[in-house]
N, C-alpha and C positions, 0 to 999 in steps of 0.2 A: 454299176457304172456311175461315175461321178460326172455331173453336168459340167462342161467346160466353162460355162459362164460363172461358175463358183469362184474362179480365180479373180481377185481384185487387182486393179492397176496399182503400181508402186506409188508411195507417197511422194510429195514434192521433194526434190533432191535436197539432201543435207550432206554435202560431200566433204571428204577429207581433201587436203591440198593435192592438186594435180601434179603428176610427175612430168618433168620437162624433157625426159629422154624420149627417143623414138619408140622404145619398147613400151613405155608407159602410155604414150599416145595410141599405140597400136592396141593396147589393152582396153582403153576406156573412152577414146575420143573419136572413134569412127562415127560417121554420120548416122549409119543405120542403127547402131547400138544406142546412140544418144536419142534418136527419134523414138525408139521403143520405150526407153526409160522416161521420156517426156510425155507419153500418153498413147503410143501406138498399141499398147497392150489392150486398152479399152476398145479400140477399133477392132482388134482381133476377136474380142468377145462378141461384138456385134455380128461378126462373120458367122459365128456359131449359133446366135440367138434364133430360136424357133426352128432349129434344124437338128435337134438332138438325135432323132431317129436316123439321120443321114450321116452322122459323125462316124468317122472311121479312125482306126489307130494312126493311119498316115496323116490325117488331119491334125492330130495332136503332135506328131513328130515334125510336121511342117511348121506348126505353130512354134514349137521349141526352137527350130532353126531360125525362124524369123525374129523371135525374141533375142536370140544370141547374136544375130548380125555377124560382124567380123571379130567378135570378142573371143580370143583364144581360151580364156578361162572357161567360158560357157561352152565353147566347142569341145573342150576336153570333157566337161560334165556330160554333154550329150553322148559322146562316144562311150564313156564309162557306163551310161545307163541304157545303152543299146543292147538288145537281145543278142546273145552269142559273143559278147565282148570277151576277149582273152586278156587276162591281166599281164602287163609287160613286167619285165624285171630289169629296169634301167640301172646304170651304175650308181652306187651309193654316193651321195654328196658328203663333203666334209661336215662335221658338226658346226653349227653356226647359230648365232643369235639373229633372229628375224625381227625382234623388238628389243628394247632396252632390257626387258625382263622376261623374255620368252626365247627359249632355245629349241632347236630341232635336232634330234638324234635319229638318223635314218639308215636303213639298209637299202634304200632306193625305191622299192615298191611299197614299203610301209614305214611309217615314222612314229616316234614317240615325241611328245611335246612337253618340255619342262618349263613350268611357270616358276620363275625365280623370285622368291619373296624375302623380306628381311628376316623371316622366321624359319626359312628352309625352302625346300623344293616340293611342289606338287607336280607329279609326273602323270601325264595323260597317256595311258597305254605303255606297254613295256616290250614291244617287239616280239619275235617269234619263239625265243628259247632262252634258257639260262645263259648260253653262250653269247647270244646277242646282248643281253644285259651286261655281261662281264666284259665283252670285247668291243661293244659299240657305245652303250649308254654311259658306263663308268668312265672310260678314258675320254669320251667325247665331252662330258661335263668338265672333267679336269682340264682339258685343252682350252675350254672357254673360261677357266678361272673359277668354276663352281665346284663345290665339294660334294661328291655323291653320297657321303655319309650323312648329309643333311636332307636327304630324301625322306620326307615325313609321310607322304601319302602317294599311293599309286592308284589312280582312278582308271579302272578298266571299262572302256566304253561298251564292250559287248563280249560275249562268250565264244570268241573265235581265237584259235591258237596264235595267230599273228598279232594279237593285241594283249593277251595275258601271258605269253610264253616266258617272259623274264620276271614276272611279278614275284614269284616265290623266292627266287634268288635274291632280289632286292629286300624282301622281307627278312630272309634268313641272315643276310650279310649286314644290313643296316638298320633292321628293326622297323622298316617302313610298314605302315598299315595299308592293307589292300581293300579297295572298295569296288563293289559291283551291285547291280540291281538284284533284288531277291530272286526274280524270275531266272536270270542268267546264272546266278549261283546254283539254283536248282538244276539248271541244264547241265552244268559241270558235274554236279553230284550224280546225276543219272547216266551221263555218258562217259565219265571218268577219262577224259582225254589226257594225253601226255602233257606234262609240265603244268597241269592245272594247279592254281594256288589253293591253299587251305582256306576255307570260308572264313572271312574276317568281318568286315563292316558292310552293312547294307546301305544302298543308296535309295532314299525315298524320293518321290517325284518332287522336284523343286528344292531339294536339299541344298543348303548353303554350307560350303566348306571354307572355313576361314583360317589363314595362316599368315602371320606377320603383317596383318593389316590388309591382305588381299583376300577377297571373297570370290569363290568360284560357285556358280549356281548350276546344278546338275538337273537337267530336264529329261523326263522319259520321252523317247522317240522310238517306240517299238516298230518293228517291221523287218528290218534287216535280220534281227533276232528278236525273240519275244521281249527281251529286256534291254534293248539298246538305249544308251544314255548319251545325250549331247550337251556339252558344257558351254556356258557363256561366262566370260571373265574379262576383267580390265587388263589392258596392256598399255605400254607407253612407248612412244617413238620420239627420240630426242627431247624427252621430258614432257611431251604432250600426251594427254590421256585419250584413249580410244576404247572401244568395247568389241571384243572378239567373240566369234562363235566357232565351234568345231563340230561339224555334222558327224555323228558317231558311227554310222554304218552306211556305206554307199550302195553296194550292189542290191538291186531289188530281189526279194525272195522268189522262190519258185511258185508257190501256191498263190492263186488269184486272191484268195481272202487275205493272205499275208501282204500282198501288194496293196490291197485296199487299206490295211492297217498302216502300212508305210506312207501311203498318200495322206491319210488323216494326220499322221505325225508331222509330215512336211507342212501341211496347212497350219496346224496349231503352233509349230515351232516358228514358222514365219511370222505369225502374230506376236509371239513372245519376243522375237528379234526386233520387231518394230517398236514394241513398248520399251525394250531395253536400249534402243538406239544403237544396235549393232552396226558397225561400219567396217569390220574386219572379217574376212572369210578365211578359214583354215580347214585343212583336211588331214586325216591320218593316213591317207593314200595320196601322195602328192602328184601322181600321174592323173588323178581325177580332176584336177583344178589348175593345171599349169603351174603347180607349186614348185617343181624342180627348176623350171625356167625362171620363176620369180626369185627363187633363192640365188640363182646365178646372176640375176640382175643386181641384187643387193651386193654380191661379191664384186661385180664390175664397177658399181658406183657406191662405194661404202660411205661417202660423205654427202650423198644426195639428201636434200631436205625432205623428199617424199619417200614413201615406202609402198611398193607394189601390192602388198597385202592389205593396205588400207583402200577399200573399194568404195566407201561411202555408203550411207544408209539406203539410198535408192537402189544401187547396184547389188547390195546384199539381198534386198528383196527380189530383185530380178533373178538372182541365182536360184532362189527358192521357187520362183515362178517357172523357170525352165525345168527344174526338177519335177515339179508337179505336172507340167505338160508331158514330160517323158513318161512318168509313171502312169498317168492317165492313158497314154498310148499303149503302154505295156499291158494294162488291164484289158483294154479293148482288143489288143492283139491275142490275148489268151482266149477271149470269147470268140473271135473270128476263127481261130484255129479249131476250137471246139465245134463251132458251127460247120466248118469245112469237113471235119472228121465225121460229124454226124451225117452230113449230106452224102459223103462218100459211102458210109455204111448203108444208107437208104438206097443209094444207086446200086450197090452190090446186091442188096436184097431183091430189088426189082428185076435186075438182070438175071439173077438165079431163078426167080419165079418164072420169068419168061422162058428161060431155057427148059425148065421142067415142063411147061405147057407144050413147047415144041416137041420134046421127046415123047410126051404122051400122045401127040397127034401123029407120030410116026415120022417126024421131020429129022433132019440131019443132026446128029449129036457130035458137033465139031469140037 
């Protein structure tokens, strides 16, 4: 179990420009969310100080909710990280540029992210199948004025079929190089799933992939799978530079030890984000972070000076704090379930022993 006081409060805000629309205010300007990002997180830490033995999973879940306030992005994250969550399958959005140099190609519940550089395209994930690559990624790029034949690299965030499914098609059709962590390449080799790409390039922790003057840094964030990778990369909105992150794997794994690995990754990645000045949050599952709704906001206000994916450095840190609180709760929830099951077994044993004693004494065998 990780002590809740290990989470540090977010740094002093260094925000991107605030959106002037009602939706933008709803995202980031509610009083509760502002209070949390201004320092309420440290007060929450004090609530747990000296009471580690009394902390329950619900304490962590309540903490996540208080950190989230009325922020729909963080509310979506909490829902997605809740035990028993069922993945929705919303209607696929049209392909669109969410930044000057970033496009999203989506089937609704999972997305591929195209980083558009002067030297070609770096694609983050490749959807679920060769058909998705052929029928969603390729025509989607063309609709946005990008040439799919310039896809130079496909970075696979982790070894699940909804992220690598179209990679081999893109490699065969356009000569794209496919990258994955060595651990997850090994997973594919040992499980041999459908549509798995042929092993190509390994991602080392912190590898920098440069194309056309754009450098993407690939960080190991194991937990969702043993070799999950999360990228950090530059983006531009109306000519202004920002720094984006994309968390590589959302759903916490089943085993408690794997959840602990996930938690450690969230902690270290949050620190990396702070040092890199990340002020943009993205996800490959847009139902996890209000992503589809933010895309719709961009469609509704295409000339807006602000961009709802630019959350600012403080709120990017808050996103990771909510994630850590939820995963801490899931870890304790595992322990509570195990303790409850053990208590139930002990009770059953005691009852069975008492019944045996009654039978031996000639009592009623009910």
